[in-house]
N, C-alpha and C positions, 0 to 999 in steps of 0.2 A: 368739524372742519378745523377747529382750533388745534385738536390733537394731531391731525393729519399735517397741518402747517408746521408744528413743532418738530415732528419726525423729519419732514423734508428739509426745513431749515437746518437742522442739525447735521444732515447728511452733507450740506454744502461745503463743509470744511474739507471733504475729501476732493482732491483735485481730479479732473477728468483724465482718463487715460490717453496717452498719445494716440492719435488716429481714431478716437472714439467718435461715434455718431452724435449729431446734435439735433434736437427738435427744432432749432431755428433754421435748419436747412429745409426748405419747403418741400423738396422732393422726398426727403427721409421722413418728414412728418406725414405727408400724404400717404406714403406707402404703409406707414405704421397704422394710421387711423383706419385706412381701408381694410386692413387685415383685422384689426381689433373689433370692428363692428360689422365686417362683411358688407362693405359697400361695393356693389357690383359695377361692371364697366359702363352700364348705361347712365349712371349718375356721374355728375361732375363734382369734383371735390376741390375746393380752393382754400389754401392756407393763406391767412391774412398776416400782414406784418405784426410782429410782436409789439406790445405797448405795455406802459406801466399798469400794474394791477393794484387792487386794494391792499395787497400784502407786499410790503416792501421788498422782501428777499425773492420775489417771484415776478415773472413777466406773464402778462395774459396773451394768449394766442388763440384767436378764433378760427374755426374751420367751418366753411359754408359748404353744405351739400345741396346740389340742385338736380332735380329730375323733372323733365317737362316744365310745367309752369310752376311748380312747387319748389320750395327751398326751406332749409332748416339750418340755423347756426348753432354750433356747439363751442362752448368755451372751455378751454384748458388752461391751467397755470403751470408755468414751466420754470425750473430752476435757472439761476443766472448762467450756468455753464451749459445749459441746453440738455443736460443728461436725463433729468427726471420731469415727468408730467403728471399732473393730477387730473383725474376725472372725478367730478363731484357727483357722479350718479346720474348723468343726464343722457348717456349714450345708449341706454336700453340693454347693455350687456347684462345677462343674468348674473345676479350677485354683484352688480356693477358698482362703480366707484372704486377709487384706489389710487395708489401710486405706481407709476410704471418707469421702468429703466428703458430708455430708448435703444439701448444696446442689447437687450434681452427680449425674448418672446413676451408678449403681454401676459402670457399664462405661466411664466416661469415659476412663480410662487406656487401655483397649483401642482405643476409638474414635480416639484420637489417633495410634495406630500404624497403623490400618487404611487405608492409602493405596491406593485403588482406581483411581487415575489410569491411564487406558489399558486397564483390565480389561474384557473382554467382559461384556456384561450384557444382561438382558431384563427387561421389566416397565416400569410407569409411571415416567418420569424424576422425577417429584415425589412418589413414593410415600413415606408416612410411616415405613415400615420398610425397612431394607436387610438383605439376607441375603447374606453373603459366604461362599463355600464354597471352602476350600482342598482341592484334589483331586489325585489321581494317576490318570493314564489306564489304568494296568495294575491298579489296585486294584478287586477285585470289589465291595467295599462302596461305593466311590465311583460305580461303575456303577449299583448299585441306588438310591443316593441321587439321582444325576442323573436317572435314568429316572423316578423318583417326582416329583421337582420339575418336570421337563418335562411330565409328564402332568397333574399335579394343581394346580400352584401358580396359574397364570393362570385356571383354571377356578373355583377357590375364591376367589382374591384378585386380581381383574383389575386393580385400580388401587391396591392397598395395599402391595404388596411389590415392591422392585427387587432382582434377583438379579445377583450378581457372581461370576464364575469367576476364581479365583486358582490358579495352578500350584504344586504342592508335591510333585513327584515323589520317591518314596522309592527313590533309585537303588541303595541297598545291597541291597535285596531285589527290586527290579523293573528288570530290565536294559534294557528299551526305553522306560521311562516318560520319561525326560529327553529322548530324541530325539523322541518323540511330542509332548511339550509344546513344543519348539522348532518342530516342523513345524506345530503348531496356530497358532503365532504368524504363520507364513508364510500360512496360510489366512486368519487374521484381517486380514492386510493387505489382502485383497480383499473385506472387508466382514463385518459381524457375521452376517448371515443365513448366509454360507458357514461361519463359524466354528461356529455352533450346529448346522448340518448335520454338520460334522466331529465335534463332540462326540457327537451321537447315533449317528453311524456307527462311531466308534472304540469306544464302549462296546458297541454291538450285535455288533461283530466282535472283541471283546477276546480271546475264547478262540482264535481263528485267528491272531492276530498273534504273530510271533516276531521276535527281533532281526534275523534274516537275510532276513525277507520284508517288514518294515515299510515301507521305502521303496517297494517295488513296489506294495504295497496302497494306500498313501497317493496315489501317483501315479494309480492307477486311480480312486480316489475323486475326485481333482481333475478327471479327465476327465469323470466322471459328473456332477459338480456344476458343470461348465461354468466352471471357473476359467481365467484367463489362463495357459496352461501355461508360456509362456516366462518370464513374470515369476516364476511359482511355482518353477520349475526353478532360476532364478538364486538365489532366496531360499534353497532348500535346499542349494545348493552353496556359499552364503556365509552361514552361520548365526550369525555372531558377534554381530550386532545382536540377533536373536531369542533367543540364548542369554542375552545380557545382560538382556533383559526377564524371562526366566524366573528367572534368578538374583536379580533384584531382588525378585521375589515370594517366593522361598525365603528371602531375608533377612528379609522382613517376617514370614513364618510363624515363623522361628526367634526373632525378637525377641518374639513372642507365645507362645513355648515350645510350639509345635506338635510333637508327635511321633507323630501318628496321623492318618490319613485315612480318611474325610472328617473335617474340622473345620469347623463352621459357626459364624459369628458373626451373630446376629440382633440387630441394633441394638447390637452389642457383646456380647451374651449368648453365651457359649461353649457350643456343643453338640457332642459328640464322638461319632463312629461314625454308622453307618447308622440313621437314625431312621425308624420306621414313620410313614407319612403321617398316620394318625389322631392320633398323638401330637404330631407336628410341627405339624399344623394347630391343635391345641388351644393349643400354646405360642404360635403366631403370633397366635391370636385373643386370648389373654390380653395379649400385648404390644401388639397393636393397640388393645385397649380401653383400656389404660393410656395409650398415646400420645394417643389421641383425648381421653380425660378431662383429661389434664394439659395438652394444647395448649388445650383449651377453657378450662380454669381460668386458664392463663396469659394467654389473650386477654381473659378477664373482668377479671383484675387489671389489665391495661394500660388497660382502659376505665375503670375508676374507680381269710424269716422274720425278716424284719426288719419292725418296726413303724415307719412313718414317715409324716409328713404327707401328705395327699392332694395330688399336684402332677403336671402333665402331664410334668414332667422324669422322672418315674419311672413305670415300667410297672406 
């Protein structure tokens, strides 16, 4: 907390931009916190008046969330100009805690690190939401998540979500995952349709694959999927370039403190583990509603036994 306070207090020397939002505006703060922790419309969120905090350069702003007979109060610390707020890790946001700029997405820092250049993808190119999945081809939970997304996503959100696949093989526990990721890059060289066929195939056959039969099985897949076998074989025999591409994505994942697969980022929102489709669909819909509402507002402006809050983040 001491380091966080130092960073925040140091930033207070910068003047807030004219017309900037303020966390002391209750409507702005409510909107921001609802989006940050996905508080749904059935819950009441009350932003209390700011008061002095134990830290001289900061104000304390409590937010009370009520649903039915239950309630919970979250405490945030806010810079004197209302621009920055500190979550001390109480919100339950995966990877939670941190400093937020009220003028930016709560996930802006993550989005800056999520370089999807060259990553295989499906869905509408201009979709308002991006879903980036860091996955391991030997991981059973990744298989379940991939199968769910492939089956359900485009049927439910045909134009609203773009999915990106990022390799994050956990080599210490999955002996053939890294090699399968590199082979997948060789498949991708011959087109995205082949890559997604490979993903569907590798997960469907996951239980039959072993380190000593992986190449033979992948070569049989290549024949069945009508790849250029000579080019594909050359890529398998000379994997340095493809290994480098996989390593680049592993480095991105590590910079985001990923230590479990699958890990999904939905417009920067971190979601960890295999998420049941109904739950993920509800989260996507809430983020889509938020994106559409705020894009519309932005366009308009330019023209002139735990008790916890109800949220699709929690089952």
